[in-house]
C-alpha positions in Angstrom: -85.8 -38.1 103.1 -85.5 -37.0 106.9 -87.7 -35.1 108.9 -86.6 -31.5 110.8 -88.8 -29.9 113.2 -88.6 -26.1 112.5 -90.2 -23.4 114.6 -91.5 -20.2 112.4 -92.2 -17.1 113.7 -96.1 -15.7 113.1 -95.4 -13.8 109.9 -93.3 -16.7 108.4 -96.0 -19.0 109.3 -98.4 -16.7 107.7 -96.4 -16.6 104.9 -95.7 -20.1 104.3 -99.8 -20.7 104.8 -100.1 -18.0 102.0 -97.6 -19.5 99.8 -99.4 -23.3 99.7 -102.5 -21.6 100.0 -102.0 -19.8 96.6 -101.5 -23.7 94.9 -98.3 -22.9 94.3 -96.7 -25.2 96.7 -98.4 -28.6 97.9 -96.8 -27.9 101.8 -95.1 -26.0 103.8 -92.1 -28.2 103.1 -92.3 -27.6 99.6 -92.2 -23.4 100.3 -89.1 -24.1 103.0 -87.3 -26.4 100.5 -87.4 -23.9 98.1 -86.5 -21.4 100.1 -83.2 -22.9 101.5 -82.3 -23.7 97.7 -82.8 -19.6 97.0 -80.6 -19.1 100.1 -78.4 -21.4 98.7 -78.2 -19.9 95.5 -77.8 -16.3 96.7 -74.9 -17.4 98.7 -73.1 -18.8 95.6 -73.7 -15.9 94.0 -72.4 -13.7 97.0 -69.5 -15.8 97.0 -68.8 -15.6 93.2 -69.2 -11.8 93.5 -66.8 -11.8 96.2 -63.9 -13.6 94.5 -64.3 -11.1 91.2 -63.8 -8.0 93.6 -60.5 -9.9 94.9 -59.8 -10.3 91.7 -60.1 -7.1 90.6 -58.5 -5.8 93.7 -56.1 -7.9 92.5 -55.4 -6.5 89.0 -55.7 -3.1 90.0 -52.7 -3.8 92.5 -50.9 -5.2 89.6 -51.4 -2.0 87.7 -53.4 -3.8 85.1 -56.3 -1.5 84.3 -58.1 1.4 82.4 -58.8 4.6 83.6 -62.5 5.4 82.7 -63.2 9.1 82.3 -66.8 8.9 81.7 -70.1 6.5 81.3 -69.8 6.4 77.9 -66.0 5.2 78.1 -67.1 2.5 80.4 -70.3 1.6 78.2 -68.3 1.4 75.4 -65.6 -0.9 77.5 -68.5 -3.2 79.2 -70.0 -4.1 75.9 -66.3 -5.0 74.4 -65.8 -7.3 77.0 -69.2 -9.1 76.2 -68.2 -10.1 72.8 
């Protein structure tokens, strides 16, 4: 595994030390790796959401939508979509 030296703000350094001191992580590298994994996951989720929104706008543009006039109709439609 390669090595990379980074600088942290005092706040981030304190947080990292707290995580290690809590016993949840063995060292600062584990904390940083977990943070980066979470960032990757978040970015993937954002991209997935962005693709869904784009698809939704395209469907509306093509007239593929249903008018919903109240919350109960919306919830019913969501339940039907799940099954």
